C-alpha positions as CSV (number, residue, x, y, z in Angstrom):
1,X,0.0,-9.7,64.6
2,X,0.8,-11.6,61.2
3,X,-2.7,-11.2,60.3
4,X,-2.9,-7.5,60.9
5,X,0.2,-6.8,58.9
6,X,-1.0,-8.8,56.1
7,X,-4.3,-6.8,56.2
8,X,-2.5,-3.6,56.1
9,X,-0.3,-4.7,53.2
10,X,-3.4,-5.6,51.2
11,X,-5.1,-2.5,52.1
12,X,-2.2,-0.4,51.1
13,X,-2.1,-2.2,47.8
14,X,-6.0,-1.8,47.2
15,X,-5.7,1.8,47.8
16,X,-2.6,2.3,45.6
17,X,-4.7,0.7,42.9
18,X,-7.6,2.9,43.4
19,X,-5.6,6.3,43.4
20,X,-3.4,5.4,40.7
21,X,-3.9,7.7,37.5
22,X,-5.9,5.9,34.7
23,X,-5.1,6.9,31.2
24,X,-8.2,7.4,29.3
25,X,-8.3,7.9,25.4
26,X,-8.3,11.4,24.0
27,X,-11.8,13.1,24.4
28,X,-11.2,15.4,21.7
29,X,-13.4,15.3,18.6
30,X,-11.4,17.2,16.3
31,X,-7.8,18.7,16.1
32,X,-7.5,21.6,13.7
33,X,-5.0,24.1,12.6
34,X,-7.6,26.9,12.0
35,X,-7.0,29.0,8.9
36,X,-10.2,31.2,9.2
37,X,-13.6,31.6,11.0
38,X,-16.5,33.2,9.3
39,X,-19.3,34.7,11.4
40,X,-22.9,34.8,10.0
41,X,-24.0,37.5,10.7
42,X,-20.6,39.2,11.5
43,X,-21.8,41.4,14.5
44,X,-23.9,38.6,16.5
45,X,-23.2,35.2,14.9
46,X,-25.9,32.6,14.7
47,X,-23.8,30.5,12.4
48,X,-19.9,29.8,11.9
49,X,-17.7,28.6,9.3
50,X,-14.4,27.1,10.8
51,X,-11.9,26.5,8.0
52,X,-8.6,24.7,8.3
53,X,-6.8,21.4,8.3
54,X,-8.5,19.2,10.6
55,X,-8.0,15.6,12.0
56,X,-11.6,14.2,12.9
57,X,-11.6,11.6,15.8
58,X,-12.8,8.1,15.0
59,X,-15.6,7.2,17.4
60,X,-14.1,4.2,19.0
61,X,-11.8,4.2,22.1
62,X,-8.0,4.3,21.4
63,X,-7.3,7.9,20.3
64,X,-7.3,7.4,16.4
65,X,-8.0,10.0,14.1
66,X,-8.7,10.3,10.5
67,X,-5.9,11.7,8.4
68,X,-5.7,15.3,8.4
69,X,-7.3,17.2,5.5
70,X,-8.3,20.9,4.6
71,X,-11.9,21.7,4.5
72,X,-14.3,23.3,6.9
73,X,-17.1,22.8,9.6
74,X,-20.3,24.8,9.3
75,X,-22.1,25.3,12.6
76,X,-25.1,26.7,14.2
77,X,-25.8,27.6,17.9
78,X,-27.6,24.9,19.8
79,X,-30.8,26.7,21.4
80,X,-29.9,27.9,25.0
81,X,-26.2,27.5,24.5
82,X,-25.5,31.1,22.8
83,X,-23.2,32.5,25.1
84,X,-21.0,29.6,25.7
85,X,-20.8,28.7,21.8
86,X,-20.1,32.3,20.8
87,X,-17.2,32.4,23.4
88,X,-15.7,29.3,21.8
89,X,-16.1,30.5,18.3
90,X,-14.3,33.6,19.4
91,X,-11.6,31.4,20.8
92,X,-11.3,29.7,17.3
93,X,-11.2,33.0,15.5
94,X,-8.4,34.0,17.9
95,X,-6.2,31.2,16.9
96,X,-7.1,31.4,13.1
97,X,-4.1,31.9,10.8
98,X,-1.4,31.5,13.6
99,X,-0.5,27.8,12.7
100,X,-1.3,26.6,16.3
101,X,-3.4,23.4,16.6
102,X,-6.4,23.2,18.8
103,X,-8.9,20.7,19.9
104,X,-12.8,21.1,20.2
105,X,-15.9,19.0,20.4
106,X,-16.0,15.3,21.7
107,X,-15.3,12.0,20.0
108,X,-18.2,10.7,22.2
109,X,-22.0,11.8,22.3
110,X,-22.8,13.2,18.9
111,X,-19.7,13.7,17.3
112,X,-18.4,17.2,15.8
113,X,-20.5,17.5,12.8
114,X,-19.6,17.1,9.2
115,X,-16.2,18.0,8.0
116,X,-16.6,19.3,4.5
117,X,-14.3,19.5,1.5
118,X,-13.1,23.0,0.5
119,X,-15.1,22.7,-2.8
120,X,-18.5,21.9,-1.1
121,X,-20.9,24.8,-0.9
122,X,-21.8,26.2,2.4
123,X,-25.2,25.1,3.4
124,X,-27.2,23.3,6.3
125,X,-25.1,23.9,9.4
126,X,-24.7,21.4,12.1
127,X,-25.2,22.2,15.8
128,X,-21.9,23.2,17.4
129,X,-20.6,20.3,19.6
130,X,-19.9,21.7,23.2
131,X,-17.5,19.6,25.3
132,X,-14.6,21.0,27.3
133,X,-14.0,24.3,25.4
134,X,-11.1,24.9,22.9
135,X,-7.9,23.4,23.9
136,X,-4.3,23.3,22.8
137,X,-3.0,20.2,21.0
138,X,-1.8,17.5,23.4
139,X,-3.4,19.0,26.7
140,X,-5.2,15.8,27.5
141,X,-2.3,13.3,26.9
142,X,-0.1,12.0,24.3
143,X,-1.3,11.9,20.6
144,X,0.1,10.2,17.7
145,X,3.7,11.7,17.4
146,X,3.0,12.8,13.9
147,X,-0.3,14.5,14.4
148,X,0.7,18.0,14.9
149,X,3.3,17.8,12.0
150,X,0.6,16.3,9.6
151,X,-2.0,19.0,10.6
152,X,0.7,21.7,9.9
153,X,1.6,20.1,6.8
154,X,-1.9,19.8,5.5
155,X,-2.4,23.5,6.4
156,X,0.8,24.5,4.6
157,X,2.3,25.8,7.8
158,X,6.1,25.1,8.6
């Protein structure tokens, strides 16, 4: 009887450990207060410029981001992903100019492309990084407390 009770207790503890939620680091590749999105060509884009104040994720685990800065990403559509990418670009355009922070891309597996300063000429797009779509800031767990405030400040939004 004692042996069975001990087994049940240990089995229960093992099960509790297995089903306990595991906190992963933030998977987002970039958080951005999008100011504008420019489609090229406008009617059925193959490229997009995403302008705003952005914090790009550092590749190592731990949820760290570079300091927010103003600039832009310049993207092209990876072959075979046209509908998905255009839908995400439409989501980005939908939040542009509203002061809301969104995340996209992945901190793992290829990054988010090159974040360019506002003074750099638009040339040589990077492939758009697909991940889990365009998401609102903080959906996948806590971020640095000041990230949203820093992004909004960099974008000039109150």
